C-alpha positions in Angstrom: 73.5 -31.3 31.3 71.0 -29.9 33.3 68.5 -29.5 30.2 69.1 -33.2 29.0 68.6 -34.5 32.1 65.3 -33.0 32.9 64.2 -33.8 29.2 65.3 -37.8 29.8 63.6 -37.9 33.2 66.6 -38.2 35.2 65.8 -35.4 37.1 62.2 -33.9 38.4 61.0 -30.5 38.7 61.5 -27.6 36.6 64.9 -25.5 35.5 64.4 -22.1 34.4 66.3 -21.0 31.0 67.0 -17.9 32.6 69.6 -19.5 35.0 71.9 -20.1 32.0 72.0 -16.5 31.2 72.5 -15.3 34.8 75.5 -18.0 35.0 77.0 -16.7 32.2 76.6 -13.1 33.4 78.3 -14.0 36.7 80.9 -16.3 34.9 82.0 -13.3 32.9 82.0 -10.7 35.4 84.3 -12.9 38.2 86.1 -14.4 35.4 86.7 -11.0 34.0 87.8 -9.4 36.8 90.3 -11.9 37.6 91.6 -11.6 34.2 91.8 -7.7 34.1 93.6 -7.7 37.5 96.1 -10.7 36.3 96.7 -8.7 32.9 97.0 -5.2 34.5 99.6 -6.2 37.0 102.0 -7.8 34.3 105.5 -6.3 34.4 108.0 -6.3 31.5 110.4 -8.4 33.8 107.9 -10.8 34.5 107.8 -14.2 33.8 104.2 -14.1 33.1 104.8 -11.5 30.6 107.1 -14.1 28.3 106.3 -16.8 26.4 105.8 -20.0 28.0 105.0 -23.8 27.0 101.5 -24.9 26.3 99.5 -25.9 29.4 99.9 -30.1 28.0 103.8 -29.7 27.5 103.8 -28.1 31.0 102.1 -30.8 32.3 103.9 -33.5 30.9 107.2 -32.2 32.5 105.9 -31.2 35.9 103.0 -34.0 36.6 105.2 -36.1 38.8 106.0 -33.6 41.1 102.5 -31.9 40.8 101.0 -35.3 41.9 103.3 -35.9 44.7 102.9 -32.3 46.1 99.3 -32.7 45.6 98.8 -36.1 47.6 101.3 -35.1 50.5 99.1 -31.9 51.1 95.6 -33.0 50.4 96.8 -36.3 52.3 97.2 -34.2 55.5 94.2 -32.4 55.0 92.0 -35.1 54.1 93.5 -37.5 56.5 93.0 -34.9 59.6 89.7 -34.5 58.2 89.0 -38.0 58.2 90.3 -38.7 61.7 88.0 -36.1 62.8 84.9 -37.1 61.2 85.3 -40.9 62.2 85.9 -39.8 65.9 82.6 -37.8 65.9 81.0 -41.0 64.3 82.2 -43.0 67.3 82.0 -40.6 69.9 78.8 -39.0 69.2 76.7 -40.8 66.3 77.2 -38.4 63.4 80.3 -37.2 61.5 79.9 -33.6 61.5 79.0 -31.3 64.2 75.7 -31.2 65.6 75.5 -27.6 65.9 75.9 -26.9 62.1 73.2 -29.8 61.3 70.8 -27.9 63.4 71.4 -24.3 62.2 70.6 -25.9 58.6 67.2 -27.5 59.7 66.3 -24.3 61.6 66.7 -22.7 58.2 64.4 -25.1 56.5 61.5 -24.3 59.0 58.7 -22.0 57.9 59.3 -19.9 60.8 62.3 -17.4 61.2 62.7 -17.3 65.2 66.2 -18.1 64.3 66.6 -15.7 61.2 66.3 -18.4 58.5 68.4 -18.6 55.2 69.1 -15.6 53.4 66.6 -14.3 51.1 68.1 -11.6 49.0 71.3 -11.3 46.8 73.4 -9.2 48.7 73.1 -11.5 51.7 73.7 -14.5 49.9 77.0 -13.4 48.5 77.8 -12.0 51.8 78.3 -8.2 50.6 75.0 -7.0 52.6 75.7 -4.0 54.9 73.3 -4.9 57.7 72.5 -8.0 59.5 74.4 -11.5 60.5 75.1 -12.0 56.9 77.4 -9.0 56.9 80.6 -10.8 56.3 83.1 -8.1 54.9 82.6 -5.6 57.7 83.8 -3.0 58.1 84.1 -1.8 54.6 80.6 -3.3 53.7 79.2 -1.3 56.4 81.0 1.9 56.1 80.0 2.0 52.0 76.4 1.1 53.1 76.5 4.2 55.4 77.4 6.4 52.6 74.6 4.7 50.1 72.1 5.8 52.9 73.5 9.3 53.1 73.1 9.9 49.4 69.2 9.2 49.6 68.6 12.3 47.5 69.4 10.7 44.5 66.8 9.0 42.1 68.4 5.7 42.5 67.5 2.9 44.7 69.3 2.1 47.8 70.8 -1.2 46.8 71.8 0.2 43.5 73.6 3.0 45.1 75.5 0.7 47.4 76.5 -1.3 44.3 77.9 1.2 42.4 80.0 2.7 45.7 81.5 -0.8 46.1 82.2 -0.9 42.2 84.1 2.7 42.4 85.9 1.1 45.5 87.2 -1.5 43.6 88.0 0.5 40.6 90.0 3.0 42.9 91.9 -0.1 44.6 92.8 -1.1 40.9 94.1 2.3 40.3 96.2 2.3 43.1 97.7 -1.0 42.3 98.6 0.4 38.9 101.0 3.2 40.5 103.4 0.7 40.8 102.6 -3.0 39.3 105.6 -4.7 40.6 105.3 -3.7 44.3 101.7 -4.2 44.1 101.9 -7.6 42.4 104.6 -8.6 45.0 102.6 -7.8 47.6 99.4 -9.2 46.7 101.6 -12.6 46.4 103.5 -12.2 49.9 100.5 -11.7 51.9 98.6 -14.5 49.8 95.4 -12.2 49.1 94.4 -14.7 46.1 94.0 -17.6 48.5 92.4 -15.8 51.2 89.8 -14.2 49.0 88.9 -17.3 47.5 88.8 -19.4 50.5 86.5 -16.3 52.1 84.4 -16.5 49.2 83.5 -20.3 49.3 83.1 -20.2 52.9 80.3 -17.6 52.5 79.0 -19.2 49.5 78.9 -22.7 51.7 76.8 -21.3 54.4 74.2 -19.6 52.2 74.1 -21.9 49.3 73.4 -25.1 51.9 71.0 -23.1 53.7 71.9 -21.9 57.1 70.5 -19.8 60.3 71.7 -17.7 62.8 74.8 -16.7 61.6 77.7 -15.3 64.4 80.1 -12.4 63.9 82.9 -14.6 64.6 82.3 -16.8 61.4 83.6 -14.3 59.3 87.3 -14.1 60.7 89.1 -14.8 57.6 87.1 -11.9 56.0 88.4 -9.5 58.4 91.8 -10.6 57.8 91.6 -10.5 54.0 89.8 -7.0 54.6 92.7 -5.7 57.0 95.2 -7.2 54.8 93.7 -5.2 51.5 93.3 -2.1 53.5 96.8 -2.2 54.6 98.1 -2.8 50.9 96.3 0.2 49.9 97.6 2.3 52.4 101.1 1.1 51.9 101.1 1.7 48.1 99.5 5.4 49.0 102.4 6.0 51.3 104.8 5.2 48.4 103.4 7.4 45.9 103.3 10.3 48.2 106.1 9.7 50.6 108.4 11.9 48.8 106.2 15.2 49.2 107.0 17.4 52.1 105.1 16.8 55.6 103.8 13.6 54.1 105.1 11.6 56.9 103.5 14.1 59.1 100.3 13.5 57.3 100.5 9.9 57.6 100.8 9.9 61.4 97.8 12.6 61.5 95.8 10.2 59.8 96.6 7.1 61.6 95.7 9.4 64.6 92.6 10.4 63.3 91.2 6.7 62.4 92.9 5.6 66.0 90.6 8.2 67.8 87.5 7.7 65.8 87.4 4.1 66.0 88.6 3.8 69.5 86.3 6.6 71.1 83.0 4.7 70.4 84.4 1.5 71.6 85.8 3.1 74.6 82.3 4.8 75.5 80.7 1.5 75.2 83.1 -0.1 77.7 82.9 3.0 79.8 79.0 2.7 79.9 78.6 -1.2 80.2 81.5 -1.8 82.8 81.8 1.5 85.0 84.7 1.1 87.3 83.6 0.6 91.1 79.9 0.3 90.5 79.2 -3.1 91.3 81.0 -4.9 94.2 83.2 -7.5 94.0 80.9 -10.4 95.1 78.1 -9.2 92.5 77.1 -12.4 90.0 78.0 -11.9 86.6 74.6 -12.9 85.4 71.0 -12.5 87.4 69.5 -15.9 86.7 72.1 -18.4 88.2 71.5 -17.3 91.6 67.6 -17.2 90.9 68.1 -20.9 89.9 70.0 -21.6 93.0 67.6 -20.4 95.2 64.5 -21.8 93.8 66.0 -25.4 93.0 67.7 -28.3 94.4 71.3 -29.0 94.3 72.0 -31.6 91.4 68.8 -30.4 89.5 69.0 -30.7 85.7 67.5 -27.7 84.2 66.4 -27.3 80.8 66.7 -23.9 78.9 66.8 -22.1 75.5 70.0 -20.4 75.0 71.2 -21.6 78.3 75.3 -21.7 77.5 76.1 -18.7 79.7 74.1 -19.7 82.8 75.5 -23.3 82.4 79.1 -21.9 82.6 78.3 -19.7 85.8 75.6 -21.5 87.7 76.7 -23.9 90.7 76.0 -27.5 91.5 73.0 -27.7 88.5 73.5 -29.1 85.3 71.8 -26.9 82.4 70.6 -28.8 79.3 70.5 -26.5 76.4 66.7 -27.0 74.8 68.0 -25.7 71.5 70.2 -28.6 71.2 73.6 -27.0 70.2 75.6 -28.5 72.8 73.5 -31.8 73.4 73.8 -35.1 72.0 73.1 -36.0 68.4 69.7 -38.0 69.5 68.4 -35.1 71.3 68.6 -33.4 67.7 66.8 -36.3 65.9 64.1 -36.3 68.8 63.6 -32.8 68.4 63.1 -32.9 64.8 60.7 -35.7 65.2 58.7 -34.0 67.9 59.5 -36.6 70.9 62.1 -34.4 72.8 59.8 -33.8 75.4 59.9 -37.8 76.2 63.8 -37.6 75.5 64.2 -34.9 78.1 61.8 -36.9 81.0 63.9 -40.2 80.5 67.4 -38.1 81.2 65.9 -36.8 84.3 65.1 -33.1 83.5 63.8 -31.4 86.7 63.1 -27.6 85.6 62.6 -25.6 82.5 63.2 -21.8 82.7 61.5 -20.7 79.4 58.9 -18.4 77.7 56.1 -20.9 77.1 55.2 -19.1 74.0 58.3 -19.7 72.6 58.2 -23.3 73.3 54.9 -23.5 71.3 56.4 -21.8 68.3 59.0 -23.3 65.5 61.3 -25.3 66.3 59.4 -27.1 69.4 55.7 -26.6 68.8 54.6 -27.5 72.0 56.5 -30.7 72.2 57.4 -30.3 76.0 53.8 -28.8 76.9 52.6 -31.8 78.5 55.7 -32.5 80.8 55.5 -28.8 82.3 53.7 -27.9 85.6 54.4 -24.0 85.8 55.6 -22.2 89.1 55.2 -18.5 90.3 58.3 -18.0 89.8 59.3 -15.4 86.6 62.3 -13.6 85.2 62.7 -11.5 82.1 59.5 -13.1 80.4 60.8 -16.7 81.6 59.1 -18.7 83.6 60.1 -21.7 86.1 58.3 -25.0 85.6 58.6 -28.5 87.3 59.3 -31.2 84.6 57.9 -34.8 84.4 55.7 -36.5 86.8 55.1 -34.8 90.3 56.9 -37.7 91.6 60.0 -37.4 89.6 60.3 -33.5 89.7 62.6 -32.4 92.5 60.9 -30.3 95.4 62.3 -26.6 95.3 63.7 -25.5 98.8 62.1 -22.6 100.3 63.3 -19.1 99.1 
């Protein structure tokens, strides 16, 4: 279809013929794996192993029920989604969250101030073991550590990592084959197939459309899937060895070892970052809110980059996030059109606390410079600046 569309002039641009071979290889790989798992888990008493009707005959018998069930299910899902998008459109002027649109915009910029979109195959498929695109933690990070420890082998790091992942998948398949009926039942009852499919589709959605500034909480469904699969493996191995002497003692020992090795680093991190009794009860959670409260008048509107935490803890001031993540859709449009400086002046912005060098780079490109009057107050590389005309900006109180 692509080649024909290009030949007829329906689509413009070029289309690499190698894409067809890559698509074929990926199709054979993923469909082959799924068919292998399906066939290997068939049992003699399974309805799947018996002769069944043809798909067309099955469709003729069940199409009414499938249509009714599908309409009910998708009616609820799509109806709720439609109401949500309609409310967004009426209340905010856009159907989808502004934060997602901004992160797509960031990914399209030439600079990588916010990380940018993925630039290698491992990150695109979510199996990278480093960076924010590492979706399948902790498995990918553990296997990545193993791959790095095998640096003496004359194999590139990425290939060592992929080989270890393949060996891990094969080992998992062999564990399932030790008790096919139990493995198939567990996969079904834990909903591993839909969870795994949904998690993969979410990863591909983010990376295919271009997205920047991933956060670790994006990958909750992947973590749930990993925990369930690891629990399934542990259960299958226990069923395999539970008849041996001292197997229960060994299982408890292993559980205690994992708990200590995973819990000790976490406890050390908490102990170092939050020592008991080190700070007095009236110590502020952050240093910036008291600074802004000292040098700005009550009721001031203050612009910042990454100001979500400050906006939560500050008193009697309004914090505007100049990244645009928690602001209105019109501000995002003004930011893209390089008119955000005038927009912020129009809404009455009094101060800006930011690094002037950063405001000269993408995605801001100096569009606030003509409105800022630097003050002799700095903190953490950021500088406090009056915003707007001198007669508009509020006078700071004496320190």
